[in-house]
N, C-alpha and C positions, 0 to 999 in steps of 0.2 A: 284399095289390096286389103285381105282377110288378113287375122290377130296371125294364124301362123308363118300370112307369108309374111307379113309383118316382122315374127319372129327370126326367118331365117335369112333375112336381108341385115337380121341387126348381128345378128352371127357372125355374115360374109363379114361384116364392118370387122367387130372384131378382130380378126384373124386376116384383118389387109394394114400393111406398117403404115399406109396412104392415112389412115384414122386413127393411130395411134395416139394423140393430140388428145381424143375428146375418149379418151375406152370408160372413163370410167363413166362418163355420162352415159353410152351406150351400155354397158353393162346395169345402173339401175333402171333402163329403160326397160330390157329385158328381162330382168328379175321383176318388175313387175308386170308386166307378162305371164313370165315360170309362174307367179303366184295366183293370180289373176284364176276365174272359173274357167277361164278359155286358153287355160297354162296343160290342160291335159291332150284338149288337141291340140295345141301345139306342139306338146311332144308327139305325138302319135307323128304328124306331119316333119317333122326333124329327122324321125326312127327313119323314117322313107324313102331319103332325099338319100342319092349316090355320092355325095363329100362327107368323109366317113369325118368330117371335123365337125356336119353340120349332126353325125350322126348322132356323133359325141354328146353335144348339145341338149339332144332330144333324151339321151339314157339321162342326162342332166337336172333336167329339167322333170324328171319323173320321182327323181331323189326326193330334193325338192321339196316334188310335191304331199311326199309320203311324208315326208318329216314333218312337215306344214303341217298335213289334214287329216293324219292318221287317226286321229278320233272321228269324223264327219263318216267315214266308209261304213253302211253298212255290209250285211254278210252281202247281201248280190254283187254289192259294189266293188268288193274286196276281193271276190271270184274274177267276176270281169276283167278286175284289173289286172291280175296272177294272170291272165289266161294272157290279154292281150303280149303282159312282156316275156310271157315263155314262144309267144308267138313272133315277136320279135327277136327273140334269141335264137329261135330256128329259122328262123332267116338267113340271121348273120351266117349257121355252121353250112347254110346249101351252096353258099354262092363259094367264090372264089377266095382265099386264104386274106379276110378285113386285117386291119391296121391292130394291133394289140389293147392301142390304145382305146379302143372301138371294143373289142373285146369283154378287155378289163371292167370298162364304165359297166356296159349293160347285166356284167356276172353281178357287180357290185348291186346294180340296182333290184337286183334277185337276189340278193343279200339284204335290202333294204328292206323290201318286204319281207322276206321272211323273219325280221327284226321288229319290224313296225306293223303289221297286218293285224288287225285286232280278231279276224281269225288264224287261229295257230295253221301254217300249214307244214300237214302230218308229210310222210312219204316225200319230201322234199328233191332227195337225190333221183328217188325211180321213176317219181312224175320227169324232170330231167329227162333223164336216160332213154324212160319210154316215150317221149315227144321225138326227144333227137330217132331216135329209131322210125318212127312212123313218118318223122318229116311234116307231123301236124301235133299239136293239143293236144295230150290223152288228159281227158279229167279223173281226179281221183278214183273216182267211182267206177272207172272203166282199168284203172291199171291191175284187175285182177284176173283180167281176160290174157297178158299178156304173160311168156315165159318168168324164168326165175330171172333174175338181174344179173346173172353170169353167163345165164345165155345170149344178151342181147348185148351184151357190149362185146362179146367178137363181130358181128355182124356190125358196129360201127366205123365205118370212116376215118379216115385219117385226122378231117377237121372236125366231124363230130366228135371223138374223141376229145380228143385235146380240149375243144371247148368242156365235156363233162368234165376234166380234171382239172381245169382252172375252173369253173363253178364249185369244183367241191373244194378246193385249195380258199378262193378269196369266202364263200361260208365259212369256215373254219377261223380266219383274220377276220374278219366282220363281228363274228359274234362274240372274238375274245377281246376286241377292242371292247364292243358295245359292254361288257361283262364287267367293265369297272367302271360306269358309268352309274350305275346307283342296281337299287333293288327292285325297280322297275322291270327289268330286262333279267331276274333269274328265273323263270318261265322259261326262257328259249335253252335253258342245260339240257332239261328231261326231253324237252324239243330237237336240240342237237342229236341227243346220245342216241332218239332212234336212227338216226342218220345213220350210226358208224355201222352196222351195219356192210349195207352197200357201196360205202363209202369203200369200206375195206375192199369189197370187188373187186371194185373199181383198179384202183391200185393193185390189188395180188395181179391182176391180169395183167397192167404194165408190166407188172414188176418180174412175171413169171410166162410171158408170152415166149415163143420160139419164133410169132408174127414178126417178121420185123418191123422196126416201129420209128416214130423221124426221131431225131435228137430231143427235139420238139416237147414230143409229147413224154417220152424219157428227163427231161429237166422239171417239166412240168410235176409231173407224178414224184421223184424226191423231194421239190418242196410245199407238194399237196399235202405229202407224208409228218413233216416238219411240221406243217400248222396245223395235224389234229394232233398229233405228239405234244404240240406245245400249247392245246387249250386242254386236251384231256389230262393230262401230268398237272394240270392249275387246277381242275371240278374233278375229279375224277377217281385219285388215289384210294379215295374207299370205296370205289367198285370195278372189281378184282374182272365181272363179265365184259365190261362196254371197254375194259385197258388191253383185255388179253385178242377184243378182236385186232386192233393194233398193234400190239406185240408180237400176237403172229407172221405181221409182215417182218419184222428187224431182219431174220436170216436172207432172208431176196435183197434186202434194201442195202445189207453188209455186202452182201454180192457187187455191185454197182460200184463201191470203193475202186476196186479194179477194173470200173468202166476204160476201155480201147479208148473210150472219146474224153475230151480233159472237160467237157460242155459240162458232162453228167457224170463226172468224177469228182469234181474238184467241189456244187454242193453238195451235194452225200458226205465227202469226209466232213466239209463244214459243219455239217447235221450233224455228226456224230462225235466232232471236238466237242462243240456245244452243250450238246445230251448227257458227255462225259464231264462236263465239269458245272451244267447245271441243272441239268434232270437224269441224273446218275441212276435213282432206282428204280426210273421207266423200265431197262435195259436189266434180263435175266440174269439168271448164273451164268446159262450158257450165250449167251448172247456174249458175256464179255468174255467167255472162254475161245468162244469164236474167235472175236478182235487178237485176244493175245496172239494167237495161232498164225492169225495175218500180219499181226507186225512182228512177232519172230522169227518168223518160216517166207513171209515172201516181199512186204513192204520194208520189212527191217533190214535185210540184204539187198533189196534192191538201191535203197537208198547209201549202202557204202560200196556198190560197185565204183570202179577206179573211174569209168569214163564218166559217171552224172556230177555234174556240178553244185555244190550248196548252194547257187543264186539258182537253180533253176523251177519254177512253180512250182511241180509239180513235187519235188522234193522234200520244198520249204512245208506243203501243204502236208502232206505225211506225216512229217516231222509233228507237226502242231500236232496232229493225230494219236503220236507218240507222246506225246510228251502228255496227255491230255489221259490218256492209257497210263500212264506212269503215273500221275499224281495223283489218282484215282487210288492205284492199284497199291500204291507206296507200304501203307503197314502190313499188306503179307509181299510184301517183295523183301520186305525187312524179316518180318519173324516168321518164312520161309523163305529164308538165304537158299539153305544146302540144299532144295528144290533144282532141277534145271532146267524149267522155266523160269524161275527166279533171274538163277544166274543167268539165261540167256538175253531177257531182259538187262540185267545189267551190264553184263557186256554189251549189248548193243547202246545204250547208254553213255558208256566208256567213248566206245569208239568212235559215234557221233561229234564226239570231241575234237577227233583229232583231223576233220580236212585243214590243206595248206589255207596261207593265205590268212586276210585282218577279219575277226566279226565284222557281220554288219555293209562289208566294201566286197566280202570275196565270202566270205563263208554268211549266210541269212541261219541256215538249220540250229546255231551254237547258240542264237536267242532264245530258240525254243526251249533250246535243254536244256540251259541254266535256270527255266522254271521248276524240275523232274528237281534239278543236286540241290537245288534251297528249299526244297520241302522234303526229300530225303535227309540233309542234316539237320530237318527244324523237326522231322520225325525222330530223328536217335537222340537228339540234343534232350526234348521232352522223354524221351522213353529212360535216359540215363539217369535224370532228376527224378523219375518217381519209384525207378525201383536198382533194390543194390547189381555192382555191377555183375557180381559172382551170381547171378542170376539173372544172366542173360546169354546165353548160350551161341547166340550169333555177333557177338558185340566185338570182335576181335575181324571177323570177314564185313563187315560192315564197315569197319573203322579202316579197315585197308582202302575196302570200296571210293571214299572218303581221299584218303590220303592219295590213292591214285589217280582219282580226279585233281586235286589242289595241282600236283605237279602239272597235269596237264594244262590246267589254265594259267596255270605264270606265267608260260610263250606268248599265250590267244591274250595277253594282257601289254604285252609288247605295243608302243604306240609308233603306228607309222610316221617315217621322216616327213620332215614340212615339206616338201616338194612333192613329195606322196601325199600327202592329205589334202593337197590344195586340189586336188586334182577330183576330191571327192566331191557329189554333192552335198548338199546341205541334210536332206534326208538322213544320209549314213553317219553324217557327222555324229548326227542328233545318238541314231541309233546304238554308235560306236560309245558314248560319255553313258549314254542308259547302262547298256551292259558292264561298263566300271564299274559304275555304280551299283549295281544288280552282285557285282562279283563281292562287293565288299559285301553285303548282307551273307551270302554265302559262308563267307571267309568266318563271319566272325561267329555265326550257329558251329561250324564245323571245330573253330576252337572252345567251343562252349560242352565236346565231346572228350572226355578224361582219354590220356596219355596220348594227345596225337601226337605232342613235342614241336606243335604247328611254329612258332616262335626260332626254335631253335633249326630245325629243318631248314626254313627259310634265312635265317642269318647265315646256318652251312653255305647255302646255294647263294648266297652276294656278295659273301667275302673270297666264293670261288670264284664268281664273274670280276671281280674287281679289281684285280692284275689285267684281264683281257681287254682293261680300257669299251666294253662292251655297252656302253652309256644307257642308253635304251631299253637293253634288255636287263642291267640294273634297275634301275625306273621301274620296270613292272615289276620287281619285286623290294623295292621300297615303298612301293604305294601296296602291293601283299601287305608289308610288314605294316603298313599303317593302319592297314582295315580291321585289324583286329587289338590293337591300341584298347577299345573298351572294352574288351574282355579278358583282359590279360591282367593276371596274376601275379605280383611281383616276389615268385617261387626261386629258388636256391638256381632250379634251373634256366626258369626265365631271367632273371638276373644277369646267371653270366653269361648267358646270349648278346643278350642289350649290352653287356662290359668288356663283350669281342664286339661287335658291331659298331659303336659311338667311339670303343676304343680302336677302330684300323683308320686305314689309313683312308678313310670313306671320305670326310668332313676336307683333309689334307689336299687329296687327289682333286676333290672339286671347287676347292680355291688356287690350288695353285695351276690350273687346267679350265680355268672358270669361261674363258675365252668360245672356247672347244667344248665344254659341255653344255646339253641341253639345257633348254630353261624348263620342260620337262620335266629335267634328276633335280636342276637348283628346287623346281618347286617344292619337288618330293623328300628332298632332305629337309627343306623348313618344314615342311608337313610334320614328319618326324622327329623334328625340334619341341614340334609345339604338342603333340602326341605323348611325347615320353618324357616331357616337360619334370615330371617328379618325379622321375628314377635321375636324371642327371643333378636334379638337387639333392639326393641323396649322395649323390659320385660328386663335389666339385670338380673332382680331377678332368672332367669330361668339358667343364668348362669354357679352358682359351681355345682347344682346338674349333669348338662350336660358334666362338664369340666371331672367332676368324673369318671362317666361315662366312657368317653375315656379316659382317663389314665387309668382305673383298665382295658380295653382292651388290651392297652395296654404294660403293663406290667402280666398282666394274660394268655394270648395269647399260645398255646404250639408251640412250634419251627415247627412246620408240619402243622399248620395253620397262616404262615407266610402275606397272603395276606387278614386275616382277621384283622391283627396289621398295615397292610399299611394303609388297608383304613378309619382305625380310624387316622391316623398321618396323611392322606389329610384333614381328617374330622375334625378333632385339629388345623389345619393349617388354615380352609377357615372359622374355626369360632370362629379364637383370630383374625383375619385380618381384618375380616367385622363388628367382638365387640370389636375392640382394646381402643376405647376412656373405654370404659364403664369394660374393665378388668384392667385397671393401679391399682386400687386398690390390687387387686387380684397377682397381678407380683412377692409379694415374695413368698405366698405362690405356687404360678405355676415352680417360680423356681428352689423350695424344690424336687417340686415331680418329674423332671424332673430324675434325675439320679432311681430314681427306677422304670421309666415310660424305661428309656436306657435301662433298665439289665435286664429284660423281655426275658423268654423262647423265640419268636420269634425278637426279634430287632434286626434289619439292620444299613444301614448304609442309605436307605433313609428312615428309620423312622423320624433316628437322624435329617436328614436336615430337613425334617416337625415339627421337635420339634423347632429347631433354630431359621426359618423361623417363627412360629404364635409366638414366646416369643420378639425375632424382633421385629416383627408387634407392638407389646404393648409395650415396650419401645418407639417403634417410637412418640405414642401419650400420651406419659408423657409429665407434658406443661413446660416442662426449658431443655439444653442443658446438663447445668449439673447433672441434672435426671438423664437423659439417662446416662452416663459415667460409674457409677457403675456398674449396670446388664448386660448393653451390656460388660463390663471386666467381667463379668464371663463367659457370653459366647464365648467372646475370649480365655478365659483360659483355655476351654476347649478342644477349637482348639489346643492352643500350644498343650495342651498336648497330644492330641493324632499325633501331630507330632511331638512331643520330642521322643513317643515311637515309629512313623517310623523312626526315625532315628538313633535309639541305632537299631531297628532293621536292617536297614541297613546296621552298623557296625561289627553285626555279621554276614553278610554275608546271610542273607535273603533276596536278594532284589524281588521277590515280595510280601512279606507280606508287604515287605514296601513300593512296587507303590499302591498297598490293600490301609495301615490306611492313608495315605500321599494323595490319593483321594479321603479317604472317609471327609478329616478333611476339605481341599480344599474346596469340595463340601457342605459340611457344611456353610462350610464362605461366598459362593455365595451364598447359602440361607440366610443368615445372613441379607448379603446387599442388597437382594431382600428383606424381611421380613421388614427392616430397612430406605427403601424405601417413602416419602411422599405417601401417596394411590391417590391425584389428583392433583391440579391444581400446585403442586411444581413438577411435575415430568414431562420431557418432553422425542419424541421422539427424541434416535441418532442419529437416519439414516434420520432424515429427512434433509431438505437446507432451512427448515423455521426459521426466526427471534423471536427467543421469547422475547415477552420482560417478561421482569424479572422488580417485583416489589419490590425487598427486593435488598439489595446494596451485592453483590457478596462478595464484597472487603472490606466491613467492619469487624475488628476486631468484632470476635465473639467465646463464650467459642473454636468453632475448628479448629481456628487459632493461641490462645493461643497457653500458654507451653503444660499443662494437654489435649489437645484435641489432639495439632500435636504427643503427645509420643503414645498416643492409634493408632492414622494413622502410626506411623513408627511402630507399633504392628503386625496391619495389612500388613503393605508393607512385616514386616518380613517374614511373614507363608506365604503369593504368595513365598514369590523365595528360597521357599523348592523345587519349580519344578525345581530346578537345581541341585539335587542330588540323583530326582528320577531314576529309571533303566530306566524304559519306560513312562514315563511323556504324557502319549496322551492326557486320559479324565484330569489326575490333568494341563494340562494346557487348555484346554477346560474352566474347573473351575474358573484357574488364569486368563484369560482371563475375564470370567463373571464378577469375582470381581469387576476389573477395571472400566467395563461398565456398572457396577450399582454406581459407582457413575458419571460414565460421564453421567445419566443420568440428575439429581440432577439438580435443577437451585440453589438452597442455600448449605450453608457450611454442611459439616455434617462427618460424620466418616471414609463415605469412597470413599468422595472427596479429591479425593489427588492433590497434588503440579504438576503443570502439569510434571516438572521434573521422579516427579516416575515414573509416565506412560512412557515420552521418554524412560526411562532406562530400563524396559522391555522391549518397542519396539526393543529399539535397540542390544535386541541380539541376533535378531531372523536373520534365515536367509534360502533356498530354505532344510533343511534335519532336522530344526528343528520340533517333533512330531507338530502335527496341527495348520500345519504354516496361514492356512486357516481363523483361531481364531483369529491369533495374526492382519493380514490384516483385518483382520473385526474391531479391536478394532482400529488401525489405523484411521477406514475411523470416527469411531467412535470421536476418540478424536480429526479429526477437524470439525466433527459439531460442539462439543460441545467448541471449542477454536473459534466458527463460530462466535458468541451468539450477538448481539448489543453490553452487556454488559462487554462480554470479551475482556481485550487488546488486540493487535499484539500480538503473537508469533514466530515472524520471526525463532529467532535460533530454540526454540523449533521443530520450524516445519520443518525447513530446515533438523533437522538431523531425524525425523519419515522419511523423503522424501529421506533421502538419501540410509536407510534401507528397504522401499519398494523396492529402483530402484534397488539396490543392488539384492534385490529374485528376479527384472523380470529378472534382465538380470542370474541372476542364474537358472532360468525356461530358457529361451531361444524362441524356440518355444511356441504359447499361444495354441496349440492344444495339449499339452506334459500334459497342468495340467487345461486346462479349468475353475472349478471353482476355481483355481487360480489366475488365466487371468485374470476372470470376478471382483473381489473382487478388484486385481489391478488397474482399470479400472475405476473400482468406485471409487479409492481414488485418480486418476489422476483428476475425473470429481470436486472431491467436492474442490479440491484445483484448479482446475480449475476457480471454483465459490468465492470459500472466502479468496484462500492465490494466488494466478497467478506472484505472485512477487515471491515467495520460487519455483513453477514452473517453473520459468523459470528464476531462479537464479545460477542452477551449470551451465559448462563448456559447449561450441556448442556441443562437442560428447556426454555427459552429456546427454542433453539436445534432441539430435537427436535419443537415442539409445532411449530414451523413446517415441519418438514419432512414430518412426519406429514402436513399440510394437503392440501401438494404432493400424497401417496401418495393420499389420500382423495378429492381432486380423478379422479387415474390411474384409481380404481377406479369411480365416478361412474357415472351415466349422459349426462352434458353433453358430446357431441362435443365441441367447441370448448374446454370444461375441460380435457378428457384430454389432448386434441392438447398443451396449454398447457404441462400436469403434463410430457406426454413431453418437451420441446425444453428444459425446465425440467432436469431427471435428466441429459439426454443432454450438457448444458453443460457440467454440476458433476460426471458423473461421466470429459468429457476434463481436465477442471482436475484430477483425480484420479489420473491418468495420471503414475506417478513418473517418467519421462520428461523431464515440463516442469514437475515441480514447483519447480524453483530457478527459475523465471522469476516466480511468483507470487509477491504482497505478504506481508509479514509479516502473519497470521492468530492466531489466538486459538488457534483449532482448528484444522490442517490437509484439507482439503479429503479427502482419501483417508480418513483417522479418520471425517467423516462417513459416507463408503459402507461404510466397513467395519461402523456401526452399525445402519447402513439398508439392510445387504442383503438380512436375509430378509425386510421388508417389499415394500421394492421387487420383488424379483424374485418375491414372491407374488404381489405387484397385474399382472407383466406374465404370468407364466404363467396367471391366472387370466385375464385378460382373452384370452389365446392358447388356452385351453383354452374359447373356447366364451362368453364376457360379453362381448364385444369385438363391432361391428359390422363388417361389412366394409368400411366405408369410413376404421374405425379404423385398420386391421393395418400400416400403414404409419408412421405416426405411431409405431406401439410398439414396432416396429422398430428405430427411431433408438436409447432407450435401451438396450434388447436388444445392439445393435451395440456400440455404445460401453462396455459394461457385459463383452460378453467381451472383446472389443476390449483393454481399460487390465486387466483384473482377472481372467484368465483362468480362475487356481486358487479368488477367490472366487468366481464364477459356476458353477462345476461345482457346488461344493457347493450354492450356496443353492439355484440353479434347481432343483437335482433334489427340493431336500426340499419345493421347490413344487410340482414335478410331482404327489409321489406324498404329499401332501397330504391327509386322508380327505376334507378340501373340494374337491378338486378338482371342479368344477363340471359334465362331463362322464363317462359311464359307457358312449360309444362306447368310450373306445379302454382298454385294459391296458396294464400294467407293461410290456408288451414296446413297445410303440407309442413309448409315452410317453420310453424310453430311449433309439431308435431318431433320435428326435429330437432329443433331449439333446446326443447323439452327432453327429450333421449340423452342430446350430448351433455346439458349440463347434470340432469341425473347418475352418470355417468362417473362424474367428474374426475374426470381425462382417465378412465380406464380404457383397455385394451379394447372393448368392446364397441368404443367412439371408432377406431377404425371402421368395423364393419358397416353403422349406421350412416357413415360419413360415406362410404363405397354406395349403398341404397341410396340414401338421397343422389350421389353425383349421376347416377346411373339413371332417376327419375328427372332430372334436372335436363340428360343430353335428349332424352326420350328418342335415341336412337338405336338404343341399346333396354333388355328389357329386365336384366341385372346386368350388375357389378362383373360377375363371375364368367 
């Protein structure tokens, strides 16, 4: 069997489902033939075969050979190959219509020859056209004996004409794709440009001829024109001659927008939509005027005919064209608003909003048109910002345009009923939601235009609809009011409008008729509360009906609508937190409403947490600490009751329910701790290293340090200790730590500001196996920061106890890589001690200090970037403290920092040098340079000996540098004495050691 026969047989197998399991092996064998010297002959044999699939692989084989062996083709071989390709192309055109995938592959192979051939293929399109006319290959030197291309084209039969146009299209597309691959293909630009005239003649014939042509040819001509415009716009914008050849075709293409056949019309419209949006400068002024005329006099009216459906694909396609034109012409439409043509376009856009039915489900056109109105509103808003109002003659007219559009949009925003929307498909539901989101952008822009009185008009509409109980219509209006909340200024007019709305029967009606109110309206009302909470805060007389509304939702929401009740609880918490001082007179009533809200059908732990936080924030605003005690105890009692239930459930053997109850109770307690925090200046970031000044004396006896306050604190601590009894206290441990951290954030005594020994006792029970050990170590970090304030006493013993526990966890962890997140928290704790409690850090035995230092060094040599960065920061700080020039400023320590540095100079230097010798990642170099610079600056003698030892270590990670390079590197580093240029030297050395990069940059 010949090689060609083998290739044909392999293709047969590839297309035979029986050989599917071995397809990869068959493909590999076929590729070996294609890449071999016999590949040319095999390709010819396959192209000569009757089976279209085999023909396809023949053309593909020639493509593969061209891409692989282009450099081996001499002039003669290239010319012979081109003739062979053209001959195969002609043979396809002489028979019946072959499958398009075969035509495409042969066209693409010819284009590949155009791109890859070492001999430039000139007069490409003309040679193809003449060869098709002659039904044989016409050599380049014989083209001059043929008539003009325009004369030859008219004599081509249907299939030959189709293939000529198809080739022109594929040629432009493939050259466009190759142009992004690199400068080696730049020469193709001029080569393609020389073919523009012949290509334009070919397309002109198809677009303008009165001779009946097949739909396929006309479709192909539109795609061909699109491909040439795409390429020309990317490459020939500075060559008006070449561009003009294509621009001259545009009027003929515009006529195809109204072609009677949909298959021709749709790609034509798509071309102009894309051109208007992305390549508008290709279109000349007369082209745009033609499109405008077409839209105003033909397409627009056709869309508006009463018997046209706004779901009809043709109408939707036309709406895209209308929108693309409108967005492009928007500045002219505004500045020339008084012209008849502008008036007609704007009126068309107004009319296109008025189709009956729901957007997406019944009306696809409005989804397109909305893009124009957003652009129109944004352009007007920008103009008003840049120009004084009295100098904008068209402002009144365009403002009226926007308000008219808004009035049309609001009814279109009305949501369908649940029964209707349940019948929609998923895409239409998504499109409907996208439409509403877009309207939010539109209304925001409209509201930025002066004197639209948008809020006032919307409120008038809402209050007029309210008595009709048309709830879904009301929801659309409230949604619209919510859309503009970000751009509302509380002017006298807007304040009056909000007072009218929120002071109306809106919330009372929703609360009274809760069972009949759509959930969508309830959500919109809750969003209204959130968006305009600053107004409600300034007008606390509106709080009672709003709170009643939120509590009603909590109490009445069915069990299968939990998210609605969750949203209500969240709104309640945010409102109470922001309006806490105004709500203190109502605290008793709110406490009474809680049991009913917490017993609703959809009640859950999340809602309970939010309500507890809400009430706690109001308690915080009470005028005296004594006044806070009783209501706070009532909240704590709720938590205690839940914890007692959890304990009883545990004793009954129900471990899972006990865990759920206990965790929920502690999360509620954490929410109380968060809510009762002071909202502004009395809260600090416990994770910061700052020394905030506390203008109040935290040590002064007050209510929370007296007997009554301490008893409340003890009750809270007893609640925390429940974690010891729960079966799987992961989330409960997180909650317990959150409770402790709430108090650690405060700067004044309070119910959650526990004595230090309470926090120490909690941390002192931790070990590596404790659930959520990370949260406990994080709490230890917060404890250090809390005890590091200027006003805090130095708690040496308490901090030693916490340090011993963290050191135990580090010992149990072993290799930091076993849990990088936990290791990072441990390093964070050590860093905080280093800054504020150096005497505690260096108080343990030599062996314990050594274990801690080695742990940090292990972090430095690991693979976790954040660990390495934190470890470097730790040693940079320690080296700074070890500087002899500043040693006298340090607290008295059992072991001085300098002794630690001296003892660990070898492993520290080795870790730094090995990282810089190629182990580190590029992004880690900056961090590693910090301790290196500190070491060289503060201890130059120590640095020289130990850095040299690391460089000459037999296990140094790189073999790309020798002793000479290492000594040069060391000399440079030492000579810079810790200066900034050290980073540059280290980067260069790292790049040299890596060997895979020529430089760091």
